[in-house]
Each structure stands twice: as C-alpha cells, then as structure tokens.
ROLUMLUM-611071 format. One record per residue (C-alpha): residue number from 0; residue in one letter; y, z, x. Coordinates in steps of 0.001 Angstrom, whole numbers. Each point is the difference from the previous one (the first is absolute). Layout:
<site><n>NUM</n><res>A</res><c2>Y</c2><c3>Z</c3><c1>X</c1></site>
...
This chain:
<site><n>0</n><res>X</res><c2>0</c2><c3>0</c3><c1>0</c1></site>
<site><n>1</n><res>X</res><c2>3418</c2><c3>-932</c3><c1>1335</c1></site>
<site><n>2</n><res>X</res><c2>3126</c2><c3>1806</c3><c1>-1112</c1></site>
<site><n>3</n><res>X</res><c2>3440</c2><c3>-1593</c3><c1>330</c1></site>
<site><n>4</n><res>X</res><c2>2995</c2><c3>2271</c3><c1>-398</c1></site>
<site><n>5</n><res>X</res><c2>3526</c2><c3>-1033</c3><c1>-957</c1></site>
<site><n>6</n><res>X</res><c2>3279</c2><c3>1815</c3><c1>-257</c1></site>
<site><n>7</n><res>X</res><c2>1511</c2><c3>2870</c3><c1>1893</c1></site>
<site><n>8</n><res>X</res><c2>3251</c2><c3>54</c3><c1>1885</c1></site>
<site><n>9</n><res>X</res><c2>3057</c2><c3>2152</c3><c1>454</c1></site>
<site><n>10</n><res>X</res><c2>1654</c2><c3>1884</c3><c1>-2835</c1></site>
<site><n>11</n><res>X</res><c2>2442</c2><c3>2873</c3><c1>-345</c1></site>
<site><n>12</n><res>X</res><c2>-1120</c2><c3>3366</c3><c1>-1293</c1></site>
<site><n>13</n><res>X</res><c2>-209</c2><c3>-48</c3><c1>-3766</c1></site>
<site><n>14</n><res>X</res><c2>-818</c2><c3>-3686</c3><c1>-55</c1></site>
<site><n>15</n><res>X</res><c2>-3066</c2><c3>-1909</c3><c1>-1103</c1></site>
<site><n>16</n><res>X</res><c2>-2570</c2><c3>-2284</c3><c1>1552</c1></site>
<site><n>17</n><res>X</res><c2>-3113</c2><c3>-1752</c3><c1>-1203</c1></site>
<site><n>18</n><res>X</res><c2>-3166</c2><c3>-618</c3><c1>1950</c1></site>
<site><n>19</n><res>X</res><c2>-2676</c2><c3>-2427</c3><c1>-1092</c1></site>
<site><n>20</n><res>X</res><c2>-3451</c2><c3>-738</c3><c1>1301</c1></site>
<site><n>21</n><res>X</res><c2>-2431</c2><c3>-2764</c3><c1>-844</c1></site>
<site><n>22</n><res>X</res><c2>-3745</c2><c3>268</c3><c1>565</c1></site>
<site><n>23</n><res>X</res><c2>-2207</c2><c3>-3003</c3><c1>727</c1></site>
<site><n>24</n><res>X</res><c2>-2467</c2><c3>1165</c3><c1>-2648</c1></site>
<site><n>25</n><res>X</res><c2>-457</c2><c3>2612</c3><c1>-2683</c1></site>
<site><n>26</n><res>X</res><c2>-112</c2><c3>3497</c3><c1>1437</c1></site>
<site><n>27</n><res>X</res><c2>-526</c2><c3>3263</c3><c1>-1852</c1></site>
<site><n>28</n><res>X</res><c2>2674</c2><c3>2182</c3><c1>1558</c1></site>
<site><n>29</n><res>X</res><c2>3287</c2><c3>-1219</c3><c1>1381</c1></site>
<site><n>30</n><res>X</res><c2>3006</c2><c3>1871</c3><c1>1190</c1></site>
<site><n>31</n><res>X</res><c2>2295</c2><c3>985</c3><c1>2808</c1></site>
<site><n>32</n><res>X</res><c2>-43</c2><c3>2349</c3><c1>2939</c1></site>
<site><n>33</n><res>X</res><c2>2835</c2><c3>616</c3><c1>2428</c1></site>
<site><n>34</n><res>X</res><c2>445</c2><c3>1168</c3><c1>3551</c1></site>
<site><n>35</n><res>X</res><c2>3214</c2><c3>1399</c3><c1>1396</c1></site>
<site><n>36</n><res>X</res><c2>609</c2><c3>189</c3><c1>3753</c1></site>
<site><n>37</n><res>X</res><c2>-1966</c2><c3>2837</c3><c1>1538</c1></site>
<site><n>38</n><res>X</res><c2>-1830</c2><c3>751</c3><c1>-3232</c1></site>
<site><n>39</n><res>X</res><c2>-3399</c2><c3>-759</c3><c1>-1431</c1></site>
<site><n>40</n><res>X</res><c2>-521</c2><c3>-2696</c3><c1>-2583</c1></site>
<site><n>41</n><res>X</res><c2>268</c2><c3>1504</c3><c1>-3465</c1></site>
<site><n>42</n><res>X</res><c2>-730</c2><c3>-1017</c3><c1>-3550</c1></site>
<site><n>43</n><res>X</res><c2>2926</c2><c3>-1250</c3><c1>-2066</c1></site>
<site><n>44</n><res>X</res><c2>-1679</c2><c3>-1215</c3><c1>-3174</c1></site>
<site><n>45</n><res>X</res><c2>-3134</c2><c3>-1738</c3><c1>-1206</c1></site>
<site><n>46</n><res>X</res><c2>-1103</c2><c3>-1619</c3><c1>-3227</c1></site>
<site><n>47</n><res>X</res><c2>-3462</c2><c3>-1121</c3><c1>-1007</c1></site>
<site><n>48</n><res>X</res><c2>-998</c2><c3>-2925</c3><c1>-2172</c1></site>
<site><n>49</n><res>X</res><c2>-137</c2><c3>2311</c3><c1>-3032</c1></site>
<site><n>50</n><res>X</res><c2>3640</c2><c3>885</c3><c1>533</c1></site>
<site><n>51</n><res>X</res><c2>-547</c2><c3>3534</c3><c1>1247</c1></site>
<site><n>52</n><res>X</res><c2>2706</c2><c3>967</c3><c1>2458</c1></site>
<site><n>53</n><res>X</res><c2>328</c2><c3>2562</c3><c1>2766</c1></site>
<site><n>54</n><res>X</res><c2>3286</c2><c3>923</c3><c1>1662</c1></site>
<site><n>55</n><res>X</res><c2>1012</c2><c3>2137</c3><c1>2920</c1></site>
<site><n>56</n><res>X</res><c2>1989</c2><c3>3003</c3><c1>-1200</c1></site>
<site><n>57</n><res>X</res><c2>2941</c2><c3>-1131</c3><c1>2104</c1></site>
<site><n>58</n><res>X</res><c2>430</c2><c3>-3226</c3><c1>-1968</c1></site>
<site><n>59</n><res>X</res><c2>-890</c2><c3>1081</c3><c1>-3535</c1></site>
<site><n>60</n><res>X</res><c2>2768</c2><c3>-856</c3><c1>-2420</c1></site>
<site><n>61</n><res>X</res><c2>1620</c2><c3>-2423</c3><c1>2445</c1></site>
<site><n>62</n><res>X</res><c2>-2683</c2><c3>-2592</c3><c1>747</c1></site>
<site><n>63</n><res>X</res><c2>-2014</c2><c3>-2007</c3><c1>-2492</c1></site>
<site><n>64</n><res>X</res><c2>-3135</c2><c3>-1917</c3><c1>867</c1></site>
<site><n>65</n><res>X</res><c2>-1364</c2><c3>-2774</c3><c1>-2170</c1></site>
<site><n>66</n><res>X</res><c2>-2508</c2><c3>-2786</c3><c1>324</c1></site>
<site><n>67</n><res>X</res><c2>-845</c2><c3>-3348</c3><c1>-1466</c1></site>
<site><n>68</n><res>X</res><c2>-3767</c2><c3>-296</c3><c1>-68</c1></site>
<site><n>69</n><res>X</res><c2>93</c2><c3>-3694</c3><c1>-841</c1></site>
<site><n>70</n><res>X</res><c2>2108</c2><c3>-742</c3><c1>3078</c1></site>
<site><n>71</n><res>X</res><c2>-1567</c2><c3>2664</c3><c1>2252</c1></site>
<site><n>72</n><res>X</res><c2>3432</c2><c3>1387</c3><c1>794</c1></site>
<site><n>73</n><res>X</res><c2>1474</c2><c3>3456</c3><c1>228</c1></site>
<site><n>74</n><res>X</res><c2>3680</c2><c3>908</c3><c1>-86</c1></site>
<site><n>75</n><res>X</res><c2>1762</c2><c3>3165</c3><c1>1095</c1></site>
<site><n>76</n><res>X</res><c2>3431</c2><c3>496</c3><c1>-1515</c1></site>
<site><n>77</n><res>X</res><c2>1904</c2><c3>2557</c3><c1>2022</c1></site>
<site><n>78</n><res>X</res><c2>3060</c2><c3>1672</c3><c1>-1490</c1></site>
<site><n>79</n><res>X</res><c2>2330</c2><c3>2741</c3><c1>1214</c1></site>
<site><n>80</n><res>X</res><c2>-1077</c2><c3>-636</c3><c1>3558</c1></site>
<site><n>81</n><res>X</res><c2>551</c2><c3>2707</c3><c1>2585</c1></site>
<site><n>82</n><res>X</res><c2>281</c2><c3>-209</c3><c1>3787</c1></site>
<site><n>83</n><res>X</res><c2>-3361</c2><c3>1767</c3><c1>213</c1></site>
<site><n>84</n><res>X</res><c2>-1577</c2><c3>-2989</c3><c1>-1738</c1></site>
<site><n>85</n><res>X</res><c2>664</c2><c3>-2005</c3><c1>3153</c1></site>
<site><n>86</n><res>X</res><c2>-3330</c2><c3>-1220</c3><c1>1323</c1></site>
<site><n>87</n><res>X</res><c2>-2259</c2><c3>-2965</c3><c1>453</c1></site>
<site><n>88</n><res>X</res><c2>-1723</c2><c3>-581</c3><c1>-3314</c1></site>
<site><n>89</n><res>X</res><c2>-3537</c2><c3>-1372</c3><c1>-49</c1></site>
<site><n>90</n><res>X</res><c2>-1700</c2><c3>-1700</c3><c1>-2874</c1></site>
<site><n>91</n><res>X</res><c2>-3404</c2><c3>1546</c3><c1>-625</c1></site>
<site><n>92</n><res>X</res><c2>-3083</c2><c3>-1062</c3><c1>-1839</c1></site>
<site><n>93</n><res>X</res><c2>-3411</c2><c3>1463</c3><c1>-523</c1></site>
<site><n>94</n><res>X</res><c2>-3226</c2><c3>-1682</c3><c1>-1070</c1></site>
<site><n>95</n><res>X</res><c2>-3035</c2><c3>1478</c3><c1>1689</c1></site>
<site><n>96</n><res>X</res><c2>2267</c2><c3>573</c3><c1>2994</c1></site>
<site><n>97</n><res>X</res><c2>3676</c2><c3>246</c3><c1>865</c1></site>
<site><n>98</n><res>X</res><c2>2149</c2><c3>-3063</c3><c1>579</c1></site>
<site><n>99</n><res>X</res><c2>3479</c2><c3>-58</c3><c1>1491</c1></site>
<site><n>100</n><res>X</res><c2>2809</c2><c3>-2501</c3><c1>-94</c1></site>
<site><n>101</n><res>X</res><c2>2697</c2><c3>-420</c3><c1>2594</c1></site>
<site><n>102</n><res>X</res><c2>2733</c2><c3>2600</c3><c1>-51</c1></site>
<site><n>103</n><res>X</res><c2>3468</c2><c3>-580</c3><c1>-1331</c1></site>
<site><n>104</n><res>X</res><c2>2976</c2><c3>2049</c3><c1>1127</c1></site>
<site><n>105</n><res>X</res><c2>2021</c2><c3>2002</c3><c1>-2483</c1></site>
<site><n>106</n><res>X</res><c2>3133</c2><c3>1589</c3><c1>1403</c1></site>
<site><n>107</n><res>X</res><c2>2225</c2><c3>2269</c3><c1>-2074</c1></site>
<site><n>108</n><res>X</res><c2>3342</c2><c3>809</c3><c1>1535</c1></site>
<site><n>109</n><res>X</res><c2>1889</c2><c3>3179</c3><c1>-836</c1></site>
C-alpha cells in the first residue's frame, strides 16, 4: 500500500490547515501521526472504514479527521492551530501491518 500525503505549510497561531492523504488501495485504518523535533512520533488521529475515530487529547475539539472510502482518502482539518502543533505529519495506514506515507511539514508561528 502506498500513501501519498498533501497539504501542510506555514500558518499563524489560530489559523487552519488541511492535510489529505490518498492510499493506493482500500485500507481499514487511516490517519495521521506527527513528530516534532527531538520528540517521538505520536498519534494525532485515526479513522477506520466504519467511521470510528480516535484523537489525541491534545487535538480534540480542534482537529477533525474524515475519510472517503470510495476514494481511499483521509483528510485532517486542523483548526485553532498552536505553535506546539508544529511537526512533521505522517499519513498512516493499517491493514495487517502499518504503512507510512512521506511526511509533510506543518509549522505554526506564534
């Protein structure tokens, strides 16, 4: 399975960004992880093909994950961004094993 991520960039604190990811085939769980400099990669949000979502506490109420099963895509809408959201964001997928897309940089300036 190949995962292609789109989006990211530079935004001021309080702003919004959208990340999208397309999978080369249907995959049960899709989502996003992120890794800030000097920190471990951490879960941001996932959604499975049934629509069940899981969010990190730090992004609940600010980020919304959604998917289009017909298109094998997942989107992360990020609102009220904070400088601590700055990280490389990785598209993630799981079907029997983990799959990772290339990272995309999100930078939130204060």
